[in-house]
Every structure is written in structure tokens, then in C-alpha cells.
C-alpha positions in Angstrom: 0.7 23.2 5.3 1.3 22.5 9.0 3.4 20.7 11.2 1.0 18.0 12.6 -0.8 17.3 9.4 2.3 16.2 7.5 2.9 13.7 11.0 -0.1 12.7 10.2 0.3 12.5 6.9 4.2 10.3 7.0 2.3 8.1 9.9 -0.2 7.1 7.6 2.0 6.2 5.0 3.7 3.8 7.0 0.6 2.3 8.1 -0.7 1.9 4.5 2.7 0.3 3.0 3.3 -2.0 5.8 -0.3 -3.2 5.6 -0.3 -3.3 2.0 2.6 -5.8 3.0 1.8 -7.7 5.2 -1.0 -8.5 3.8 -0.4 -9.3 0.8 3.1 -11.1 2.5 0.1 -13.0 4.8 -2.4 -14.0 2.1 0.6 -15.7 -0.5 1.7 -17.1 2.2 -1.7 -19.0 3.2 -2.4 -19.8 -0.3 1.0 -21.3 -1.1 0.4 -23.7 2.2 -2.9 -25.3 1.2 -2.1 -25.8 -2.6 -3.6 -24.1 -6.0 -6.7 -22.9 -6.4 -7.2 -23.5 -10.0 -10.3 -24.7 -10.9 -12.0 -25.3 -8.0 -15.5 -23.8 -7.5 -16.5 -20.6 -5.6 -17.3 -22.3 -2.5 -13.2 -23.8 -2.3 -12.4 -20.0 -2.8 -14.8 -19.2 0.3 -13.6 -22.4 2.5 -9.7 -20.9 1.9 -10.8 -17.2 2.8 -11.3 -18.8 7.1 -7.4 -20.5 6.3 -6.1 -18.1 9.9 -3.4 -17.1 7.6 -5.4 -15.7 4.4 -8.0 -14.4 7.0 -4.7 -12.4 8.4 -3.7 -11.2 4.9 -7.6 -10.0 4.0 -7.9 -7.6 7.2 -4.8 -6.2 6.9 -5.6 -5.5 2.8 -8.9 -3.7 4.7 -6.4 -1.7 7.0 -4.6 -1.0 3.9 -7.4 0.3 1.7 -9.1 2.1 4.5 -6.4 3.9 5.5 -5.3 4.9 2.0 -8.3 6.1 1.4 -7.7 8.5 4.4 -4.4 9.3 3.0 -6.0 9.9 0.0 -8.6 12.4 1.4 -5.8 14.9 2.4 -3.0 14.9 0.5 -2.6 14.9 -3.5 -3.1 12.0 -5.7 0.3 12.9 -7.6 2.0 12.6 -3.8 0.4 8.8 -2.3 0.8 6.8 -5.3 4.7 7.4 -5.7 5.3 7.5 -2.5 3.0 4.2 -0.7 4.9 2.2 -4.1 7.6 2.0 -1.6 5.6 -1.6 -0.8 6.2 -2.6 -3.8 9.4 -2.9 -3.3 9.2 -4.6 0.1 7.2 -6.8 -1.1 9.6 -7.9 -3.2 11.9 -8.6 -0.3 9.3 -10.5 1.7 9.1 -12.4 -1.6 12.5 -13.3 -1.7 13.3 -13.5 2.2 10.4 -15.5 3.3 9.0 -17.0 1.1 12.4 -18.1 -1.0 11.4 -16.9 -4.0 13.8 -16.8 -7.0 13.9 -12.6 -7.9 15.9 -12.2 -11.5 18.2 -9.4 -11.8 15.8 -7.4 -14.1 13.3 -7.8 -11.1 15.9 -6.5 -8.4 16.4 -3.7 -11.0 12.7 -2.5 -10.7 12.9 -2.0 -7.3 15.8 0.0 -7.1 13.9 2.3 -9.7 11.1 2.6 -7.9 13.0 3.6 -4.5 14.6 6.2 -6.4 11.0 7.8 -8.1 9.5 7.5 -4.2 13.0 8.8 -2.8 12.4 11.7 -5.0 8.5 11.9 -5.0 8.8 11.9 -1.1 10.9 15.4 -1.1 7.9 17.3 -2.6 4.8 19.0 -0.7 2.1 16.3 0.1 -0.9 18.8 -0.8 -0.4 21.3 -3.6 -3.7 22.8 -3.6 -6.2 23.9 -0.7 -8.6 21.7 0.7 -11.8 21.7 -0.6 -13.1 24.0 2.4 -11.1 26.7 1.6 -11.5 27.1 -2.0 -15.1 27.4 -1.2 -14.6 30.1 1.5 -12.0 31.8 -1.0 -15.1 31.6 -3.8 -17.7 33.3 -1.4 -15.3 36.2 -0.7 -14.5 36.8 -4.1 
């Protein structure tokens, strides 16, 4: 694997994780400031989407989706999902530190297990199969 692809993968992985964490954080922040939406109409959900914090969260989650799609186009699924799971841990930290949520010992333990899994998977190759173009060329040459 080229060094350029490795660097590109690391940078996009960071974008995926941070867009997810900040998107979820800003959406939660905006929704909690507005109050519960239980039993609200569809119009109520549309209205809350225009809250600046919720809209920022939605925009960041759209960035998360697009960057994750790009990352999945060149890195293995078995690499991308565990490595980007670091976002789950950062979401727990953001909820505790910035939203004042109570995080039980069991949740902290689960977050630490995720960190261990991310570290383990992050030490492996990002791709174990040749890109589709390489496979087509190999098949044509045989």
C-alpha cells in the first residue's frame, strides 16, 4: 500500500470520527435546549431542524456520511468500522464533559473496551484485497 493512501486514510478517518462526534453533540445540544419532541407533529420536527445548533449537527452528520462513504470505497469494511468506533468513546466523553450526563462505570468500561479494539484493529492493514480495477486487469491477463 502506498504511503499516500495510508496518509489519506488516516486523515479521512479523523474527519469521519470528528464529524460524527461533533454532529451528534450539536444535534443533542440543540434538541435539549428546545425540549422534548414527544408527541409533536411532523411540522414540529421540521421546525426544530432550523434551530442553528440542530442544523449544524445535521450538516456535520451529512459530512460524516459522505466522508465515511469515501473511506469505505478504498479501505476494508473490517478496518473502517472498528477504527471509526473511536467516535463512540468520544461521544461518551462529550456527553459527560459538555452535556453533564451521568456515565456509569459500566459505560466507561465499555468505552475502554472499544478503545482497546480500535487500537488492535488500527494496527492492521487498511486493505486486504486488491482494488476492483486491479482484479479486472489480472483476470484479463490470464
